N, C-alpha and C positions, 0 to 999 in steps of 0.2 A: 608290890607297893611302889617301888621305883618306877615301874612302867606306868602306873596310874598317874604319878606326878609328871612324868614326861608327856603323857597324852594331854593332861590338863594344861601344861605349858604350851603345847602346840595349839590347843583349842583357843586359849587366851590370846596367843600371838596372832592367830588368824582373825580373831575378833578385832584386835587393835589394827591390824592391817586393813581389814575391810572398812573400819571406821575412818582411818586416815584416807583411804582411797575414795570413800564417799565424800569426805570434806573436799578433797582435791577436785572431784567431778563437779560438785556444787559450785566451787570457786571458779572453775573454768566456764561453767554455764553462766554465772553472773557476769564474768568478764566479757564473754561473747555478747550477752544482752546489752552491756554498756556500749560496746562498739557498734552494735546494730542500731541502738537508739540514737547514738551520735551521728551515724550515717544518715538515718532518716531525718534528723534535725538539721542536717547540712543543706541549706537552700540559699540560692542567690536572691538578691532583691529583684523583684519583677521589673521589667523595663518601664520607663516613665510613661504616663498617659499621653495620648495624642495632643493634648492641649498644654503639656508642660513646657516651660521655657526657663532659661537661666540668663537673665540680662542684668548686668553684663556677665558674660560667661565665666569670668574669673572672680566674681564678687563673693560667692558663697564659700564658706570655710570647708565644706565637704569636698570641694573640688581640688584636685592637685594636678600639676602639669609635670610630665616627665618625658625624657627622650624615648623614642620608640625603640623597642628591643632589637638588637642586632641580629637575632636569630631569624628574622624575617627578611634579611638581606636588603634592607632599605638603603644601605650604603652603596648598593650597586646602581642606584638611580643617580647618575651623575648630575651635580648641580643643585640637588635638593636634600634637605634634612626634614625629618618628620618628628612631630611631638604629639603626645596623647594627652587629652584632657579627661581625667578619670574622676568619677564620683564615688565617695566612700573609701574604705581602706581594706587591705587584705589582712584578715585576722583569723587565726586558726588555733583551736585548743589542742591539748595533748591527745585527745581522742579523735581528732579529725573534724569536729564540728566547727562552724564559723561562717564567715561571709567573705566574698571577694568583691573587689571594686569593679565598676562598670566603665567601659570605654564609651564616652559620650560624644567626643568630637576629636577631630584630627587637624592639626595645623601643619601646613606645608611651608617651609622656610626656603625661599629662593636664595641660594648662596651667592649668586652673582649680583642681585639687586638689593639684597638685605631686606626683603619684604616678606611679610607673613600673610598667608591666606587660610582662613578657616573654611573647611569644606561644607559645613552646615551653618546656617545663620545663628543657631543657638544650640543648647545642649539638651534639647527635648527628645532625645532618642538614645537607644543603646546600640552601639556598633558591636555585633557579636563576633566578628572576625575581620581579619585584615590580610587577605591573601594576594600575593603578587602574581601577576600574569606575565609569563615570559615567552620569548621566542628565541630561536637560535639563528645566527648568521655566520657566514664565513668571512673573516677579515682578509685584507689584501695579501697577508703573508700565509694564508691558508689555515689560520687558527679558527676553531669554532668558538664563538663567544655567545653568551646569554644576555639578552636585552629585556629589561622590564618595560612593558608597554602600558601597564596600568595596574589597578588593584580591584579586587572583588570585595564588596562590603555587604554582608548580611546585616540588615538594620531592623530592629524590633521596637514596637511600641505597644503599650497596654491599651486595650479598648474598654469602653465603659462597662461592658458585660463581664469583664474579668479575663477575657481571652487575650491572646497575644497575636498581633499582626506582624508578619515578617515580609520584607521585600529585599530583593537583591539589587544592589547598586554597583556601578563601576565608576572609577575615576581615573583620569590621566595622571601621570607622575607629578605634574605641576599643580594638581588639585583644581585647576580652573574648569575642567569639564567633568561634571558629575551628573549621572543620569540613572534612573530606575529602569532596569531591563526586565525584571520579573517581579510580579506581585503575588502575594499570597503563598509564599513558599513555606514549607514545614520545617526546614532545617538548612544549614549551610551545605552547599554542594561539594562533592568531591571533584577535583580537577584531574582529568585524564588526558595526557599528552602523548602522542605517538607520531611517527614519521612525518617529516616535512611540515612541522608546526601545526599539525592537526590537533585541535583541542576540543574536548567534550566536557560539559558540566553534567554530573550524574547526581540525581536525587533519588535516594533509595528509601522505600517504605516497606511495611509488612506485606502489602498486597501487590505492589508494582514498583518498577524502576523507570523514571523519566530521564531521557538522555537528550541534551540540547547541544547541537553544534555551536561552537563559540569562535568568533572571528577575533583573533588576538590583536590584529592591527586596528580594526575599527571599533573593538570592544562592543560587539553586538551578538545577539543570540539568534539562531534560526529556529525552524519548526522542530518541535520535540518528537521523539519516538518513545512510545510506552511499551515496556516489556512486562508482561504479567508474571508474578511469582507463584509457582504452583503450591 
């Protein structure tokens, strides 16, 4: 009799345990689904269309001006300060969904003359990156120093068919020289630097890798080499 009661207790305990375990697994599955949906819902605003303008560039309330982040070592460019004109706000929920602001224009402030130069005439583009181009030199006392010769700017615009057009621009530290060096790029390049200031721009895709020699002094690219990916 006592054995029957014991086995009934074990059977009921197992049933309760399986029920609780089932609820726990269902809860974990629902939580995972919420995170997955939030990640799919996370999308940045597409770049502005090719005809978009913002005149004057500081007139719209969605635009905000802030100092460029120090993590890009802008402060190493002696005599200049950099400011970003951004559209929208950085807003994220507890589950990771939200939107981020877009970098639309860059102002170069000359610390010697107290003048400001906007590198684009309006805010009708999205600057997807702001990468410093550096070279090394040896000072008179034998110390190796890094000098910023310019910046690489992947710039995107939305086309009428819904696709995105990206070009790679370069600018000098004073912002006065700005030129398009590559058109129709798919993404921002990786910058590879090795011995004696030799620099390459690397564009990697699923089928191939394009490698461009890059002149850090003149801010120009040479003929590319394509490497097929097996």
